[in-house]
PDB file of N, CA, C and O in Angstrom, chain B, residues numbered from 101:
ATOM      1  N   MET B 101      81.482  86.121 125.787  1.00  0.00           N
ATOM      2  CA  MET B 101      81.047  87.130 124.489  1.00  0.00           C
ATOM      3  C   MET B 101      81.318  86.926 123.512  1.00  0.00           C
ATOM      4  O   MET B 101      82.488  86.812 123.149  1.00  0.00           O
ATOM      5  N   ASP B 102      80.094  86.787 122.603  1.00  0.00           N
ATOM      6  CA  ASP B 102      80.369  86.032 121.158  1.00  0.00           C
ATOM      7  C   ASP B 102      80.567  87.159 120.094  1.00  0.00           C
ATOM      8  O   ASP B 102      80.117  88.301 120.187  1.00  0.00           O
ATOM      9  N   ALA B 103      81.369  86.615 118.991  1.00  0.00           N
ATOM     10  CA  ALA B 103      81.874  87.714 118.336  1.00  0.00           C
ATOM     11  C   ALA B 103      80.895  89.193 118.149  1.00  0.00           C
ATOM     12  O   ALA B 103      81.277  90.353 118.303  1.00  0.00           O
ATOM     13  N   LEU B 104      79.745  88.776 117.830  1.00  0.00           N
ATOM     14  CA  LEU B 104      78.668  89.900 117.379  1.00  0.00           C
ATOM     15  C   LEU B 104      78.555  90.508 118.319  1.00  0.00           C
ATOM     16  O   LEU B 104      78.690  91.719 118.141  1.00  0.00           O
ATOM     17  N   THR B 105      78.349  90.186 119.332  1.00  0.00           N
ATOM     18  CA  THR B 105      78.619  90.905 120.521  1.00  0.00           C
ATOM     19  C   THR B 105      79.055  91.965 120.806  1.00  0.00           C
ATOM     20  O   THR B 105      78.488  93.010 121.128  1.00  0.00           O
ATOM     21  N   LEU B 106      80.741  91.545 120.617  1.00  0.00           N
ATOM     22  CA  LEU B 106      81.787  92.214 120.281  1.00  0.00           C
ATOM     23  C   LEU B 106      81.821  93.234 119.466  1.00  0.00           C
ATOM     24  O   LEU B 106      81.934  94.390 119.876  1.00  0.00           O
ATOM     25  N   PHE B 107      81.734  92.944 118.335  1.00  0.00           N
ATOM     26  CA  PHE B 107      80.885  93.771 116.690  1.00  0.00           C
ATOM     27  C   PHE B 107      80.306  95.104 117.409  1.00  0.00           C
ATOM     28  O   PHE B 107      80.765  96.246 117.444  1.00  0.00           O
ATOM     29  N   GLY B 108      79.218  94.584 117.927  1.00  0.00           N
ATOM     30  CA  GLY B 108      78.425  95.462 118.360  1.00  0.00           C
ATOM     31  C   GLY B 108      79.138  96.532 119.291  1.00  0.00           C
ATOM     32  O   GLY B 108      79.052  97.738 119.065  1.00  0.00           O
ATOM     33  N   LEU B 109      79.717  96.096 120.160  1.00  0.00           N
ATOM     34  CA  LEU B 109      79.734  97.167 121.555  1.00  0.00           C
ATOM     35  C   LEU B 109      81.238  97.600 120.795  1.00  0.00           C
ATOM     36  O   LEU B 109      81.628  98.478 121.565  1.00  0.00           O
ATOM     37  N   ALA B 110      82.090  97.500 119.930  1.00  0.00           N
ATOM     38  CA  ALA B 110      83.092  98.141 119.104  1.00  0.00           C
ATOM     39  C   ALA B 110      82.462  99.475 118.056  1.00  0.00           C
ATOM     40  O   ALA B 110      82.962 100.586 117.877  1.00  0.00           O
ATOM     41  N   SER B 111      81.269  98.925 117.507  1.00  0.00           N
ATOM     42  CA  SER B 111      80.781  99.883 116.673  1.00  0.00           C
ATOM     43  C   SER B 111      80.049 101.098 117.584  1.00  0.00           C
ATOM     44  O   SER B 111      80.362 102.276 117.417  1.00  0.00           O
ATOM     45  N   VAL B 112      79.351 100.805 118.262  1.00  0.00           N
ATOM     46  CA  VAL B 112      78.560 102.042 119.498  1.00  0.00           C
ATOM     47  C   VAL B 112      79.669 102.547 120.213  1.00  0.00           C
ATOM     48  O   VAL B 112      79.588 103.706 120.621  1.00  0.00           O
ATOM     49  N   SER B 113      80.730 101.863 120.447  1.00  0.00           N
ATOM     50  CA  SER B 113      81.865 102.945 121.195  1.00  0.00           C
ATOM     51  C   SER B 113      82.626 103.416 120.496  1.00  0.00           C
ATOM     52  O   SER B 113      83.612 103.901 121.051  1.00  0.00           O
ATOM     53  N   LEU B 114      82.555 103.493 119.127  1.00  0.00           N
ATOM     54  CA  LEU B 114      83.310 104.118 118.150  1.00  0.00           C
ATOM     55  C   LEU B 114      82.202 105.289 117.933  1.00  0.00           C
ATOM     56  O   LEU B 114      82.681 106.403 117.724  1.00  0.00           O
ATOM     57  N   MET B 115      80.945 105.197 117.951  1.00  0.00           N
ATOM     58  CA  MET B 115      79.864 106.377 117.676  1.00  0.00           C
ATOM     59  C   MET B 115      80.652 106.851 118.630  1.00  0.00           C
ATOM     60  O   MET B 115      81.756 107.308 118.333  1.00  0.00           O
ATOM     61  N   LEU B 116      80.257 106.818 119.776  1.00  0.00           N
ATOM     62  CA  LEU B 116      80.351 107.486 121.101  1.00  0.00           C
ATOM     63  C   LEU B 116      82.001 108.406 120.809  1.00  0.00           C
ATOM     64  O   LEU B 116      82.005 109.635 120.752  1.00  0.00           O
ATOM     65  N   LEU B 117      83.083 107.714 120.675  1.00  0.00           N
ATOM     66  CA  LEU B 117      84.125 108.575 120.528  1.00  0.00           C
ATOM     67  C   LEU B 117      84.313 109.445 119.287  1.00  0.00           C
ATOM     68  O   LEU B 117      85.060 110.422 119.222  1.00  0.00           O
ATOM     69  N   PHE B 118      83.651 109.034 118.454  1.00  0.00           N
ATOM     70  CA  PHE B 118      83.641 109.983 117.087  1.00  0.00           C
ATOM     71  C   PHE B 118      82.977 111.424 117.278  1.00  0.00           C
ATOM     72  O   PHE B 118      83.321 112.583 117.050  1.00  0.00           O
ATOM     73  N   TYR B 119      81.622 110.646 117.918  1.00  0.00           N
ATOM     74  CA  TYR B 119      80.428 111.711 118.383  1.00  0.00           C
ATOM     75  C   TYR B 119      81.164 113.181 119.431  1.00  0.00           C
ATOM     76  O   TYR B 119      81.047 114.372 119.140  1.00  0.00           O
ATOM     77  N   THR B 120      81.729 112.737 120.374  1.00  0.00           N
ATOM     78  CA  THR B 120      82.842 113.190 121.382  1.00  0.00           C
ATOM     79  C   THR B 120      83.589 114.264 120.871  1.00  0.00           C
ATOM     80  O   THR B 120      83.389 115.372 121.371  1.00  0.00           O
ATOM     81  N   TYR B 121      84.609 114.116 119.752  1.00  0.00           N
ATOM     82  CA  TYR B 121      85.409 114.773 118.739  1.00  0.00           C
ATOM     83  C   TYR B 121      85.270 115.090 117.763  1.00  0.00           C
ATOM     84  O   TYR B 121      86.256 115.297 117.056  1.00  0.00           O
ATOM     85  N   GLU B 122      83.732 115.308 117.188  1.00  0.00           N
ATOM     86  CA  GLU B 122      83.352 116.055 116.155  1.00  0.00           C
ATOM     87  C   GLU B 122      83.831 117.235 115.565  1.00  0.00           C
ATOM     88  O   GLU B 122      84.272 117.355 114.422  1.00  0.00           O
ATOM     89  N   ASP B 123      83.682 118.309 116.646  1.00  0.00           N
ATOM     90  CA  ASP B 123      84.001 119.316 117.012  1.00  0.00           C
ATOM     91  C   ASP B 123      85.756 119.534 116.305  1.00  0.00           C
ATOM     92  O   ASP B 123      86.293 120.592 115.977  1.00  0.00           O
ATOM     93  N   ALA B 124      86.164 118.516 116.262  1.00  0.00           N
ATOM     94  CA  ALA B 124      87.424 119.040 116.287  1.00  0.00           C
ATOM     95  C   ALA B 124      88.276 118.867 114.683  1.00  0.00           C
ATOM     96  O   ALA B 124      89.387 119.327 114.421  1.00  0.00           O
ATOM     97  N   SER B 125      87.439 118.121 113.817  1.00  0.00           N
ATOM     98  CA  SER B 125      87.669 117.858 112.557  1.00  0.00           C
ATOM     99  C   SER B 125      86.598 117.201 111.771  1.00  0.00           C
ATOM    100  O   SER B 125      85.837 116.404 112.319  1.00  0.00           O
ATOM    101  N   HIS B 126      86.513 117.467 110.646  1.00  0.00           N
ATOM    102  CA  HIS B 126      85.606 116.956 109.841  1.00  0.00           C
ATOM    103  C   HIS B 126      85.265 115.413 109.777  1.00  0.00           C
ATOM    104  O   HIS B 126      84.274 114.704 109.600  1.00  0.00           O
ATOM    105  N   TRP B 127      86.967 115.238 110.077  1.00  0.00           N
ATOM    106  CA  TRP B 127      87.142 113.756 109.749  1.00  0.00           C
ATOM    107  C   TRP B 127      86.330 112.672 110.816  1.00  0.00           C
ATOM    108  O   TRP B 127      85.714 111.632 110.580  1.00  0.00           O
ATOM    109  N   CYS B 128      86.554 113.241 111.813  1.00  0.00           N
ATOM    110  CA  CYS B 128      85.700 112.741 113.217  1.00  0.00           C
ATOM    111  C   CYS B 128      83.961 112.574 112.687  1.00  0.00           C
ATOM    112  O   CYS B 128      83.395 111.482 112.631  1.00  0.00           O
ATOM    113  N   VAL B 129      83.475 113.559 112.425  1.00  0.00           N
ATOM    114  CA  VAL B 129      82.055 113.341 111.358  1.00  0.00           C
ATOM    115  C   VAL B 129      82.243 112.216 110.296  1.00  0.00           C
ATOM    116  O   VAL B 129      81.602 111.165 110.329  1.00  0.00           O
ATOM    117  N   LEU B 130      82.596 112.333 109.938  1.00  0.00           N
ATOM    118  CA  LEU B 130      82.710 111.000 108.855  1.00  0.00           C
ATOM    119  C   LEU B 130      83.205 109.722 109.699  1.00  0.00           C
ATOM    120  O   LEU B 130      82.618 108.683 109.395  1.00  0.00           O
ATOM    121  N   GLY B 131      84.172 109.616 110.695  1.00  0.00           N
ATOM    122  CA  GLY B 131      84.272 108.391 111.315  1.00  0.00           C
ATOM    123  C   GLY B 131      82.821 108.053 111.970  1.00  0.00           C
ATOM    124  O   GLY B 131      82.472 106.876 112.056  1.00  0.00           O
ATOM    125  N   PHE B 132      81.954 109.142 112.446  1.00  0.00           N
ATOM    126  CA  PHE B 132      81.005 109.120 113.373  1.00  0.00           C
ATOM    127  C   PHE B 132      80.027 108.501 112.150  1.00  0.00           C
ATOM    128  O   PHE B 132      79.372 107.516 112.492  1.00  0.00           O
ATOM    129  N   ALA B 133      79.881 108.891 110.984  1.00  0.00           N
ATOM    130  CA  ALA B 133      78.771 108.354 110.022  1.00  0.00           C
ATOM    131  C   ALA B 133      79.269 106.412 109.845  1.00  0.00           C
ATOM    132  O   ALA B 133      78.566 105.454 110.168  1.00  0.00           O
ATOM    133  N   ALA B 134      80.631 106.386 109.255  1.00  0.00           N
ATOM    134  CA  ALA B 134      81.152 104.900 109.270  1.00  0.00           C
ATOM    135  C   ALA B 134      80.827 104.053 110.595  1.00  0.00           C
ATOM    136  O   ALA B 134      80.419 102.900 110.453  1.00  0.00           O
ATOM    137  N   ALA B 135      80.980 104.543 111.760  1.00  0.00           N
ATOM    138  CA  ALA B 135      80.223 103.972 112.895  1.00  0.00           C
ATOM    139  C   ALA B 135      79.120 103.677 112.767  1.00  0.00           C
ATOM    140  O   ALA B 135      78.751 102.512 112.618  1.00  0.00           O
ATOM    141  N   CYS B 136      78.419 104.600 112.797  1.00  0.00           N
ATOM    142  CA  CYS B 136      76.517 104.373 112.293  1.00  0.00           C
ATOM    143  C   CYS B 136      76.293 103.487 111.169  1.00  0.00           C
ATOM    144  O   CYS B 136      75.234 102.868 111.064  1.00  0.00           O
ATOM    145  N   VAL B 137      77.229 103.390 110.324  1.00  0.00           N
ATOM    146  CA  VAL B 137      76.861 101.937 109.450  1.00  0.00           C
ATOM    147  C   VAL B 137      77.094 100.784 109.976  1.00  0.00           C
ATOM    148  O   VAL B 137      76.248  99.893 109.896  1.00  0.00           O
ATOM    149  N   LEU B 138      78.511 100.564 110.726  1.00  0.00           N
ATOM    150  CA  LEU B 138      78.724  99.320 111.491  1.00  0.00           C
ATOM    151  C   LEU B 138      77.526  99.209 112.249  1.00  0.00           C
ATOM    152  O   LEU B 138      76.859  98.175 112.228  1.00  0.00           O
ATOM    153  N   GLY B 139      77.145 100.418 113.057  1.00  0.00           N
ATOM    154  CA  GLY B 139      75.477  99.625 113.860  1.00  0.00           C
ATOM    155  C   GLY B 139      74.746  99.366 113.030  1.00  0.00           C
ATOM    156  O   GLY B 139      73.816  98.644 113.388  1.00  0.00           O
ATOM    157  N   SER B 140      74.764  99.686 111.927  1.00  0.00           N
ATOM    158  CA  SER B 140      73.265  99.539 111.438  1.00  0.00           C
ATOM    159  C   SER B 140      73.623  98.057 110.993  1.00  0.00           C
ATOM    160  O   SER B 140      72.797  97.225 111.369  1.00  0.00           O
ATOM    161  N   VAL B 141      74.427  97.693 110.446  1.00  0.00           N
ATOM    162  CA  VAL B 141      74.993  96.108 110.383  1.00  0.00           C
ATOM    163  C   VAL B 141      74.858  95.421 111.505  1.00  0.00           C
ATOM    164  O   VAL B 141      74.180  94.394 111.473  1.00  0.00           O
ATOM    165  N   TYR B 142      75.324  95.741 112.423  1.00  0.00           N
ATOM    166  CA  TYR B 142      74.926  95.140 113.604  1.00  0.00           C
ATOM    167  C   TYR B 142      73.562  94.834 113.809  1.00  0.00           C
ATOM    168  O   TYR B 142      72.962  93.789 113.558  1.00  0.00           O
ATOM    169  N   GLY B 143      73.137  95.944 114.325  1.00  0.00           N
ATOM    170  CA  GLY B 143      71.383  95.558 114.402  1.00  0.00           C
ATOM    171  C   GLY B 143      70.872  94.923 113.518  1.00  0.00           C
ATOM    172  O   GLY B 143      69.908  94.303 113.969  1.00  0.00           O
ATOM    173  N   PHE B 144      71.098  94.674 111.967  1.00  0.00           N
ATOM    174  CA  PHE B 144      70.529  93.806 111.136  1.00  0.00           C
ATOM    175  C   PHE B 144      71.107  92.303 111.351  1.00  0.00           C
ATOM    176  O   PHE B 144      70.422  91.343 110.998  1.00  0.00           O
ATOM    177  N   LEU B 145      71.969  92.182 111.746  1.00  0.00           N
ATOM    178  CA  LEU B 145      72.754  90.685 112.001  1.00  0.00           C
ATOM    179  C   LEU B 145      72.054  90.235 113.142  1.00  0.00           C
ATOM    180  O   LEU B 145      71.495  89.139 113.110  1.00  0.00           O
ATOM    181  N   GLN B 146      72.011  91.114 114.373  1.00  0.00           N
ATOM    182  CA  GLN B 146      71.356  90.371 115.373  1.00  0.00           C
ATOM    183  C   GLN B 146      69.567  90.722 115.258  1.00  0.00           C
ATOM    184  O   GLN B 146      68.822  90.856 116.229  1.00  0.00           O
ATOM    185  N   GLY B 147      69.245  90.798 114.086  1.00  0.00           N
ATOM    186  CA  GLY B 147      67.712  90.676 114.207  1.00  0.00           C
ATOM    187  C   GLY B 147      66.919  91.406 114.384  1.00  0.00           C
ATOM    188  O   GLY B 147      65.750  91.137 114.109  1.00  0.00           O
ATOM    189  N   ALA B 148      67.354  92.784 114.994  1.00  0.00           N
ATOM    190  CA  ALA B 148      66.641  94.104 115.359  1.00  0.00           C
ATOM    191  C   ALA B 148      66.720  94.948 113.991  1.00  0.00           C
ATOM    192  O   ALA B 148      67.527  95.876 113.939  1.00  0.00           O
ATOM    193  N   TRP B 149      66.065  94.711 113.100  1.00  0.00           N
ATOM    194  CA  TRP B 149      65.991  95.471 112.138  1.00  0.00           C
ATOM    195  C   TRP B 149      65.584  96.901 112.197  1.00  0.00           C
ATOM    196  O   TRP B 149      66.032  97.712 111.387  1.00  0.00           O
ATOM    197  N   PRO B 150      64.587  97.293 113.314  1.00  0.00           N
ATOM    198  CA  PRO B 150      64.450  98.844 113.605  1.00  0.00           C
ATOM    199  C   PRO B 150      65.767  99.760 114.159  1.00  0.00           C
ATOM    200  O   PRO B 150      65.893 100.961 113.918  1.00  0.00           O
ATOM    201  N   PHE B 151      66.613  99.042 114.860  1.00  0.00           N
ATOM    202  CA  PHE B 151      68.204  99.357 114.902  1.00  0.00           C
ATOM    203  C   PHE B 151      68.882  99.741 113.732  1.00  0.00           C
ATOM    204  O   PHE B 151      69.470 100.803 113.526  1.00  0.00           O
ATOM    205  N   GLY B 152      68.729  98.676 112.910  1.00  0.00           N
ATOM    206  CA  GLY B 152      69.381  98.961 111.491  1.00  0.00           C
ATOM    207  C   GLY B 152      69.167  99.990 111.050  1.00  0.00           C
ATOM    208  O   GLY B 152      70.080 100.802 110.898  1.00  0.00           O
ATOM    209  N   VAL B 153      67.807 100.278 110.692  1.00  0.00           N
ATOM    210  CA  VAL B 153      67.089 101.305 110.145  1.00  0.00           C
ATOM    211  C   VAL B 153      67.650 102.350 110.312  1.00  0.00           C
ATOM    212  O   VAL B 153      68.304 102.922 109.440  1.00  0.00           O
ATOM    213  N   VAL B 154      67.453 102.799 111.599  1.00  0.00           N
ATOM    214  CA  VAL B 154      67.713 104.245 112.355  1.00  0.00           C
ATOM    215  C   VAL B 154      68.994 104.206 112.425  1.00  0.00           C
ATOM    216  O   VAL B 154      69.500 105.312 112.615  1.00  0.00           O
ATOM    217  N   GLU B 155      69.900 103.108 112.319  1.00  0.00           N
ATOM    218  CA  GLU B 155      71.542 103.613 112.551  1.00  0.00           C
ATOM    219  C   GLU B 155      71.810 103.928 111.396  1.00  0.00           C
ATOM    220  O   GLU B 155      72.832 104.598 111.247  1.00  0.00           O
ATOM    221  N   GLY B 156      71.070 103.595 110.282  1.00  0.00           N
ATOM    222  CA  GLY B 156      71.305 103.614 108.358  1.00  0.00           C
ATOM    223  C   GLY B 156      71.151 105.221 108.366  1.00  0.00           C
ATOM    224  O   GLY B 156      71.828 106.045 107.751  1.00  0.00           O
ATOM    225  N   ILE B 157      69.985 105.441 109.306  1.00  0.00           N
ATOM    226  CA  ILE B 157      69.376 106.985 108.699  1.00  0.00           C
ATOM    227  C   ILE B 157      70.396 107.697 109.546  1.00  0.00           C
ATOM    228  O   ILE B 157      70.831 108.557 108.781  1.00  0.00           O
ATOM    229  N   TRP B 158      70.998 107.817 110.655  1.00  0.00           N
ATOM    230  CA  TRP B 158      71.911 108.374 111.335  1.00  0.00           C
ATOM    231  C   TRP B 158      73.061 108.413 110.124  1.00  0.00           C
ATOM    232  O   TRP B 158      73.433 109.512 109.710  1.00  0.00           O
ATOM    233  N   ALA B 159      73.557 107.305 109.624  1.00  0.00           N
ATOM    234  CA  ALA B 159      74.650 107.449 108.900  1.00  0.00           C
ATOM    235  C   ALA B 159      74.177 108.239 107.969  1.00  0.00           C
ATOM    236  O   ALA B 159      74.897 109.204 108.224  1.00  0.00           O
ATOM    237  N   LEU B 160      73.537 108.587 107.095  1.00  0.00           N
ATOM    238  CA  LEU B 160      72.942 109.103 106.279  1.00  0.00           C
ATOM    239  C   LEU B 160      73.272 110.757 106.520  1.00  0.00           C
ATOM    240  O   LEU B 160      73.975 111.394 105.737  1.00  0.00           O
ATOM    241  N   ILE B 161      72.673 111.319 107.687  1.00  0.00           N
ATOM    242  CA  ILE B 161      72.480 112.646 108.049  1.00  0.00           C
ATOM    243  C   ILE B 161      74.166 112.711 108.572  1.00  0.00           C
ATOM    244  O   ILE B 161      74.694 113.823 108.550  1.00  0.00           O
ATOM    245  N   ALA B 162      74.793 111.805 108.924  1.00  0.00           N
ATOM    246  CA  ALA B 162      76.353 112.363 109.315  1.00  0.00           C
ATOM    247  C   ALA B 162      77.202 112.548 108.128  1.00  0.00           C
ATOM    248  O   ALA B 162      78.133 113.352 108.095  1.00  0.00           O
ATOM    249  N   LEU B 163      76.747 111.537 106.847  1.00  0.00           N
ATOM    250  CA  LEU B 163      77.241 111.914 105.720  1.00  0.00           C
ATOM    251  C   LEU B 163      77.256 113.321 105.326  1.00  0.00           C
ATOM    252  O   LEU B 163      78.220 114.058 105.116  1.00  0.00           O
ATOM    253  N   LYS B 164      76.046 113.541 105.267  1.00  0.00           N
ATOM    254  CA  LYS B 164      75.226 115.269 104.725  1.00  0.00           C
ATOM    255  C   LYS B 164      76.456 116.285 105.704  1.00  0.00           C
ATOM    256  O   LYS B 164      77.276 117.103 105.287  1.00  0.00           O
ATOM    257  N   ARG B 165      76.130 115.772 107.285  1.00  0.00           N
ATOM    258  CA  ARG B 165      77.110 116.986 108.160  1.00  0.00           C
ATOM    259  C   ARG B 165      78.266 117.241 107.747  1.00  0.00           C
ATOM    260  O   ARG B 165      78.718 118.372 107.573  1.00  0.00           O
ATOM    261  N   TRP B 166      78.917 116.052 107.531  1.00  0.00           N
ATOM    262  CA  TRP B 166      80.472 115.883 106.815  1.00  0.00           C
ATOM    263  C   TRP B 166      80.415 116.572 105.686  1.00  0.00           C
ATOM    264  O   TRP B 166      81.110 117.582 105.584  1.00  0.00           O
ATOM    265  N   GLN B 167      79.668 116.203 104.740  1.00  0.00           N
ATOM    266  CA  GLN B 167      80.050 116.841 103.737  1.00  0.00           C
ATOM    267  C   GLN B 167      79.766 118.524 103.632  1.00  0.00           C
ATOM    268  O   GLN B 167      80.332 119.167 102.748  1.00  0.00           O
ATOM    269  N   LYS B 168      78.744 119.259 104.711  1.00  0.00           N
ATOM    270  CA  LYS B 168      78.810 120.704 104.664  1.00  0.00           C
ATOM    271  C   LYS B 168      79.962 120.947 105.572  1.00  0.00           C
ATOM    272  O   LYS B 168      80.648 121.928 105.285  1.00  0.00           O
ATOM    273  N   ARG B 169      80.335 120.194 106.690  1.00  0.00           N
ATOM    274  CA  ARG B 169      81.319 120.568 107.288  1.00  0.00           C
ATOM    275  C   ARG B 169      82.566 120.821 106.448  1.00  0.00           C
ATOM    276  O   ARG B 169      83.198 121.873 106.542  1.00  0.00           O
ATOM    277  N   ARG B 170      82.917 119.793 105.595  1.00  0.00           N
ATOM    278  CA  ARG B 170      83.978 119.667 104.867  1.00  0.00           C
ATOM    279  C   ARG B 170      83.853 120.797 103.763  1.00  0.00           C
ATOM    280  O   ARG B 170      84.927 121.395 103.692  1.00  0.00           O
ATOM    281  N   LEU B 171      83.161 121.162 103.112  1.00  0.00           N
ATOM    282  CA  LEU B 171      82.922 122.142 102.415  1.00  0.00           C
ATOM    283  C   LEU B 171      83.151 123.530 103.548  1.00  0.00           C
ATOM    284  O   LEU B 171      84.161 124.223 103.423  1.00  0.00           O
ATOM    285  N   THR B 172      82.310 123.782 104.435  1.00  0.00           N
ATOM    286  CA  THR B 172      82.629 125.105 105.054  1.00  0.00           C
ATOM    287  C   THR B 172      83.908 125.116 105.729  1.00  0.00           C
ATOM    288  O   THR B 172      84.697 126.053 105.603  1.00  0.00           O
ATOM    289  N   GLY B 173      84.133 124.082 106.452  1.00  0.00           N
ATOM    290  CA  GLY B 173      85.374 124.445 107.051  1.00  0.00           C
ATOM    291  C   GLY B 173      85.003 124.551 108.947  1.00  0.00           C
ATOM    292  O   GLY B 173      85.887 124.591 109.803  1.00  0.00           O
ATOM    293  N   ALA B 174      83.726 124.574 109.187  1.00  0.00           N
ATOM    294  CA  ALA B 174      83.260 125.289 110.570  1.00  0.00           C
ATOM    295  C   ALA B 174      82.282 124.155 111.141  1.00  0.00           C
ATOM    296  O   ALA B 174      81.744 123.398 110.334  1.00  0.00           O
ATOM    297  N   PRO B 175      82.009 124.004 112.686  1.00  0.00           N
ATOM    298  CA  PRO B 175      81.369 123.271 112.739  1.00  0.00           C
ATOM    299  C   PRO B 175      80.053 123.369 112.416  1.00  0.00           C
ATOM    300  O   PRO B 175      79.639 124.504 112.182  1.00  0.00           O
ATOM    301  N   ILE B 176      79.297 122.463 112.347  1.00  0.00           N
ATOM    302  CA  ILE B 176      77.719 122.549 111.982  1.00  0.00           C
ATOM    303  C   ILE B 176      76.910 122.738 112.934  1.00  0.00           C
ATOM    304  O   ILE B 176      76.840 121.770 113.692  1.00  0.00           O
ATOM    305  N   LYS B 177      76.170 123.738 113.240  1.00  0.00           N
ATOM    306  CA  LYS B 177      75.134 123.943 114.574  1.00  0.00           C
ATOM    307  C   LYS B 177      74.010 123.307 114.267  1.00  0.00           C
ATOM    308  O   LYS B 177      73.625 123.435 113.105  1.00  0.00           O
ATOM    309  N   VAL B 178      73.390 122.667 114.980  1.00  0.00           N
ATOM    310  CA  VAL B 178      71.848 122.197 114.792  1.00  0.00           C
ATOM    311  C   VAL B 178      71.109 122.961 115.690  1.00  0.00           C
ATOM    312  O   VAL B 178      69.889 122.815 115.767  1.00  0.00           O
TER     313      VAL B 178
END
């Protein structure tokens, strides 16, 4: 397994971990956003630009959710 594949595995695993615990803290929502950025970087590095674009959009959505959650202190219901 090469370094790029390990990077992708780590970023997607972090996305899953932070998504699972996002109701526990607004910091987990921010962690999810950061992991989405890492996933986006991975997508562009491996040449799958559509994956990179979608992960970038998810990062922006998660940042917006983090901001709302941080200000209200309550989980955001979608």
